[in-house]
N, C-alpha and C positions, 0 to 999 in steps of 0.2 A: 504494499499499499504506500509506504513512504517513498519507495523507489519510483512509483508512478507519479507521485506528487513532485518529486525532485526533477524528473524528466520533463514534466509539464512546465514547471517554473523555468527551467533552463531553456526550453523551447520558446516560451514567451519572452524571456530575456533576450534571446538571440533575435527575435522579431523586432523588439524595441531597439536593440543595438543597430539593426539594419535601418530602421527609421532614422536613428541619429546619424548614421553614415550618409544617408541620402540627403538629409537636411544640411549636414556639414559640406557635402560636395556642392549642393545647390547654392549655399551661401558663398563658398569659395568661387564658384563660377560667376555669380552675380557681382561679387567684388572685383573679380578679374576683368569682366567686361567694362565696369565703370571706372576702375582705378588704373588698370594697366592699358586696356584698349581705348580708354577715354571715351566710351559711349555714354552719353548723358542719359540717365534713367528718365522715363516719361512718368506722368502722373500715375498710371495704372501699375507701372513697375514699382513705384514707391509704396503703393497700397499692398502689393504682393510682398514686398520686403517687410512691411509691418506684420504680415501674417507669418512670414518665414523665419525671421531672425530669432524671435523668442522660442521657437521650436527647439533650437539647439540646446538651450538651457532646460527647457521642460523635459526633453528626452533624457538629458544627462542626469537630472535629479530623479527621474523615474527609474534609472538603471541602478543606482547605488543607494540603498538596496532597492530591489525591484518593487515598484509600486504600481498596482493595476489602475489606480486612479488617474494615471497620466493620460489615459484615453479621454477622460472627461474634459481635460484642459486642452489637449492637442487637437482633437477632432474638429471642434468649431473653427480653429485657425486654418487647418488644412482644407476644410470644406469651403471656407470663405475665399482662401487663396485660389482654390480650384475654380470657383465661380468667376472670380476676377480674371483669371488666366483664360477661361473659356470666352468671356466677353471680349478680351483683348484679341484673341484669335479670330473671333467673328468680325471684329473691326479690321484686323490685318488682312483677312481674306475677302474683305468687302461684302460680306454677307449682311452686315448691319451697315446702314448708310453712314457716311462720314459726318453727317450733321449730328449724330448721336455721340461723337467723340467727346470725352471729358476734357481733353487738352485744348484749350483755346489759345494759349500762349506757350512759348518754349518748344520743347521737343514733342514731336507728334507721337501719339500712341500706336500709329500704324506704320511708322518708318522702319524699313528693313535694314538691319545692320549686317547680319550674317544669313547665309542660306546654305546649310550643309546638306549634301545628298539630295538637294532639290525640295526638301520639305522641313528640315530642322531649322527653325528660326528661334530667336530668343523667346517670343511668346509661346511657341510650341514646346520648347524645353521646360518652361515654367509649368505649362499645363501637364506635361508628362510627369514632372517631379511631384506636383501637388496631387495628381491622380494616384500615383503609386503610394504616396504617403497616406492618403485617405483610404485606399484599399487595404494597406497593411494594418492601419489602425482599426478598420472594421473587422478584419480577421482576428486581431488581438482582442477586440471587444467581444466577439462571438466566443472565442476560446475561454475568456475569463468568465463569461456568464454561464458556461456549460458546467 
């Protein structure tokens, strides 16, 4: 019985550690694009950063010792970031008209800086990162509730 519980805790800890790694890589990428490549972040990028940056500390405090309550604090941030990234992708691919852009001054929210493999843009990378984090947290939430 104890062995089963230990394996379950270790498995959940590994899932949370993966979330921390993804958040750390996303933050490093975000800072690389703005500080090294000197791509100015748009309004939507700033809102996504507000959702992303606290996750690094939330996941870290949830790891030592493992705290299942981390899902309650992280899931709203990843879900909100995912929705903002989805909105930015719809603007970027011109599915939403440009008149609905939140950026009226400064850097445009639909400006393309990179285009890897023909589809990987900065908004798409943000959407992929937030989607993976949200999915992993939902898996963790389900495992904890069982």
